[in-house]
Residue frames relative to the residue before (quaternion, step in Angstrom):
aa qw qx qy qz dx dy dz
M 1.0000 0.0000 0.0000 0.0000 0.00 0.00 0.00
K 0.6057 0.5618 -0.3437 0.4465 3.59 1.13 -0.82
W 0.6703 0.5183 -0.3006 0.4380 3.55 0.90 -0.91
A 0.6363 0.5242 -0.3327 0.4578 3.59 1.07 -0.77
I 0.6419 0.4919 -0.3379 0.4816 3.69 0.98 -0.73
R 0.6378 0.5287 -0.3231 0.4574 3.60 0.96 -0.87
I 0.6686 0.4784 -0.2962 0.4861 3.65 0.91 -0.88
F 0.6205 0.5369 -0.3521 0.4503 3.60 0.92 -0.78
F 0.7265 0.4471 -0.2667 0.4486 3.63 0.75 -0.99
R 0.6328 0.5052 -0.3454 0.4744 3.59 1.10 -0.62
T 0.6590 0.5027 -0.3205 0.4586 3.54 1.04 -0.67
L 0.6135 0.5350 -0.3197 0.4850 3.55 1.17 -0.76
R 0.6523 0.4994 -0.3013 0.4841 3.60 0.92 -0.89
F 0.6495 0.5138 -0.3164 0.4626 3.63 0.91 -0.85
V 0.6758 0.4813 -0.2903 0.4768 3.65 1.02 -0.78
L 0.7256 0.4782 -0.2364 0.4347 3.62 0.95 -0.91
I 0.5521 0.6460 -0.3971 0.3466 3.60 1.03 -0.66
P 0.6778 0.4631 -0.3430 0.4566 3.71 0.66 -0.84
F 0.6488 0.5113 -0.3403 0.4492 3.64 0.99 -0.72
V 0.6284 0.5354 -0.3330 0.4555 3.57 1.01 -0.81
L 0.6853 0.4862 -0.2635 0.4738 3.63 0.91 -0.97
L 0.6357 0.4923 -0.3303 0.4945 3.60 1.08 -0.72
W 0.6240 0.5423 -0.3360 0.4514 3.62 0.96 -0.85
E 0.6545 0.5164 -0.3154 0.4533 3.58 0.97 -0.82
I 0.6542 0.5009 -0.3111 0.4736 3.57 0.99 -0.83
V 0.6866 0.5005 -0.2921 0.4391 3.59 0.85 -0.96
T 0.7709 0.3665 -0.1828 0.4878 3.63 0.96 -0.85
T 0.3522 0.7366 -0.5079 0.2747 3.61 1.23 0.18
P 0.3639 -0.7433 0.5218 0.2069 3.62 -0.79 1.07
K 0.5126 -0.5999 0.4992 0.3581 3.53 -1.22 0.40
G 0.4823 -0.6904 0.4694 0.2653 3.55 -1.08 0.78
I 0.5977 -0.5391 0.4579 0.3773 3.47 -1.30 0.35
V 0.2494 -0.7467 0.5985 0.1485 3.60 -0.95 0.83
R 0.0400 -0.8061 0.5894 -0.0357 3.53 -0.61 1.19
P 0.6256 -0.4941 0.4230 0.4307 3.56 -1.25 0.20
L 0.6569 -0.5521 0.3511 0.3747 3.62 -1.05 0.74
E 0.6660 0.5080 -0.3094 0.4501 3.60 0.80 -0.91
V 0.6589 0.5017 -0.2995 0.4737 3.59 0.91 -0.94
Q 0.6689 0.5021 -0.3008 0.4583 3.60 0.87 -0.97
Q 0.6462 0.5084 -0.3292 0.4643 3.59 0.98 -0.75
G 0.6398 0.4948 -0.3314 0.4858 3.66 1.04 -0.64
I 0.6388 0.4971 -0.3379 0.4802 3.58 0.99 -0.63
D 0.6224 0.5363 -0.3342 0.4619 3.59 0.98 -0.82
A 0.6407 0.5200 -0.3216 0.4645 3.59 1.03 -0.82
Q 0.6651 0.5018 -0.2966 0.4669 3.60 1.01 -0.78
T 0.7189 0.4560 -0.2541 0.4590 3.58 1.03 -0.66
R 0.4563 0.7037 -0.4446 0.3146 3.58 1.27 -0.14
G 0.6999 0.4454 -0.2632 0.4924 3.63 1.12 -0.52
M 0.6341 0.5361 -0.3358 0.4446 3.59 1.22 0.27
A 0.0073 -0.7775 0.6285 -0.0202 3.53 -1.13 0.76
L 0.2408 -0.7572 0.5932 0.1298 3.54 -0.94 0.87
Y 0.2091 -0.7421 0.6274 0.1089 3.57 -0.73 1.17
Q 0.1567 0.8204 -0.5229 0.1704 3.58 -0.57 1.12
F 0.3719 -0.6423 0.6109 0.2755 3.51 -1.43 0.16
K 0.5863 -0.6293 0.3826 0.3374 3.59 -0.90 0.84
T 0.8026 0.3116 -0.1286 0.4922 3.62 0.89 -0.92
C 0.4505 0.6883 -0.4696 0.3206 3.57 1.18 0.09
P 0.4704 -0.7130 0.4294 0.2934 3.64 -0.64 1.02
F 0.6452 0.5070 -0.3327 0.4647 3.64 1.09 -0.68
C 0.6224 0.5272 -0.3319 0.4739 3.56 1.15 -0.66
I 0.6183 0.5418 -0.3271 0.4661 3.56 1.06 -0.78
K 0.5985 0.5853 -0.3102 0.4505 3.52 1.11 -0.89
V 0.7089 0.4297 -0.2444 0.5031 3.57 0.88 -1.00
R 0.6457 0.4972 -0.3553 0.4579 3.66 0.87 -0.65
R 0.6066 0.5381 -0.3613 0.4603 3.59 1.07 -0.56
E 0.6489 0.5113 -0.3045 0.4741 3.57 0.99 -0.82
I 0.6278 0.5331 -0.3161 0.4709 3.59 1.06 -0.80
R 0.6877 0.4597 -0.2882 0.4825 3.56 0.97 -0.81
R 0.6407 0.5475 -0.3182 0.4342 3.55 1.01 -0.79
L 0.7255 0.3831 -0.2139 0.5303 3.54 1.19 -0.74
S 0.3825 -0.7559 0.4504 0.2817 3.59 1.31 0.20
L 0.2930 0.7714 -0.5035 0.2561 3.55 0.78 1.07
N 0.3076 -0.7457 0.5619 0.1831 3.61 -0.98 0.74
I 0.2060 0.7872 -0.5485 0.1923 3.59 0.39 1.17
E 0.4693 -0.6866 0.4827 0.2745 3.59 -0.83 1.03
L 0.2363 -0.7451 0.6098 0.1310 3.55 -0.95 0.93
R 0.1009 -0.8002 0.5909 0.0185 3.59 -0.82 1.05
D 0.3128 -0.7701 0.5289 0.1714 3.62 -0.66 1.04
A 0.1633 -0.8220 0.5437 0.0443 3.52 -0.27 1.31
Q 0.5816 0.5867 -0.3805 0.4156 3.58 1.28 -0.04
H 0.8113 0.2637 -0.1009 0.5120 3.52 0.83 -1.01
D 0.6976 0.4212 -0.2714 0.5122 3.66 1.17 -0.28
A 0.3777 -0.7689 0.4771 0.1962 3.59 -0.37 1.29
Q 0.6187 0.5640 -0.3363 0.4313 3.54 1.05 -0.76
H 0.6807 0.4632 -0.2782 0.4947 3.58 0.92 -0.93
R 0.6294 0.5350 -0.3386 0.4505 3.61 1.00 -0.80
D 0.6671 0.4831 -0.3030 0.4794 3.61 0.94 -0.90
A 0.6383 0.4928 -0.3578 0.4708 3.67 0.95 -0.74
L 0.6429 0.5118 -0.3498 0.4497 3.64 0.88 -0.72
L 0.6777 0.4923 -0.2921 0.4616 3.59 0.91 -0.87
Q 0.6942 0.4663 -0.2736 0.4752 3.59 0.93 -0.82
G 0.7444 0.4147 -0.2308 0.4698 3.58 0.84 -0.93
G 0.7708 0.3571 -0.1757 0.4975 3.55 0.82 -1.01
G 0.4357 -0.7168 0.4432 0.3160 3.59 1.14 -0.50
S 0.7814 0.2111 -0.1134 0.5762 3.63 1.22 -0.14
L 0.4259 -0.6974 0.5179 0.2530 3.53 -1.20 0.58
Q 0.3556 0.7371 -0.4864 0.3061 3.61 1.29 0.44
V 0.0692 -0.7606 0.6451 0.0238 3.57 -1.09 0.89
P 0.5424 -0.1474 -0.8251 -0.0566 1.55 -2.22 1.09
C 0.0838 -0.7784 0.6189 0.0637 3.51 -1.27 0.49
L 0.1737 -0.7902 0.5784 0.1044 3.63 -0.70 1.03
R 0.1926 -0.7660 0.6069 0.0882 3.47 -0.82 1.10
I 0.1151 -0.8009 0.5876 -0.0065 3.50 -0.71 1.25
T 0.0498 -0.8144 0.5781 -0.0038 3.58 -0.43 1.15
D 0.3068 -0.7671 0.5383 0.1664 3.63 -0.69 1.06
E 0.7430 -0.4211 0.2952 0.4283 3.60 -1.37 0.09
Q 0.6800 0.4814 -0.2942 0.4683 3.59 1.11 -0.59
G 0.5725 -0.6353 0.3518 0.3806 3.57 1.23 -0.16
N 0.4527 0.6750 -0.4310 0.3920 3.48 1.42 0.21
S 0.2107 -0.8040 0.5480 0.0942 3.60 -0.83 1.00
Q 0.1292 -0.7350 0.6604 0.0830 3.55 -1.12 0.73
W 0.1896 -0.7742 0.5977 0.0860 3.63 -0.92 0.94
M 0.0917 -0.8068 0.5835 -0.0161 3.49 -0.60 1.22
Y 0.1447 -0.7801 0.6072 0.0437 3.57 -0.75 1.20
E 0.7156 0.4504 -0.3577 0.3965 3.56 -1.41 0.12
S 0.4328 -0.7444 0.4504 0.2361 3.58 -0.56 1.15
G 0.6518 0.5095 -0.3320 0.4532 3.62 1.05 -0.67
E 0.6459 0.5085 -0.3152 0.4742 3.52 1.05 -0.78
I 0.6394 0.5162 -0.3170 0.4735 3.59 1.00 -0.82
N 0.6704 0.4888 -0.3055 0.4672 3.62 0.80 -0.95
A 0.6471 0.5005 -0.3344 0.4679 3.64 0.89 -0.85
Y 0.6491 0.5076 -0.3314 0.4595 3.66 0.92 -0.79
L 0.6828 0.4786 -0.2910 0.4691 3.61 0.84 -0.93
H 0.6485 0.5190 -0.3196 0.4559 3.58 0.99 -0.75
K 0.6628 0.5153 -0.2801 0.4656 3.53 0.98 -0.99
R 0.7292 0.4526 -0.2316 0.4580 3.56 0.92 -0.94
F 0.8508 0.2509 -0.0808 0.4546 3.61 0.87 -0.89
A 0.5735 0.6336 -0.3938 0.3384 3.63 1.13 -0.42
Q 0.6937 0.4524 -0.2932 0.4777 3.63 1.07 -0.63
A 0.5719 0.6099 -0.3891 0.3867 3.67 1.18 -0.21
Q 0.3037 0.7593 -0.5275 0.2301 3.52 0.08 1.25
């Protein structure tokens, strides 16, 4: 019985993944258009940021949408299929939970931020008014 449930959910996931990814593409918001100098300043601020994520995680999709809406150049790291990123997330953040935003300051100190709502609020507060 256990194997039947496992096969059912794997099949369901296999069928739904393309629709989830298509829905993300179709509903992707347009990014904020800023003057070149302002955008370059924001790009410099985001160089020390990386989002550890899974491609089909709905909470990760929520954060990626906010990143695109705010026109941020944040590196996306696949913690699901890349063992190096998965290990870095576990060692640095202490948990394999995604999404996780790693924020590294100029001194090299890292802050690991979990929870999609918290990440989106942080990004919105820091970058939405920079126009």
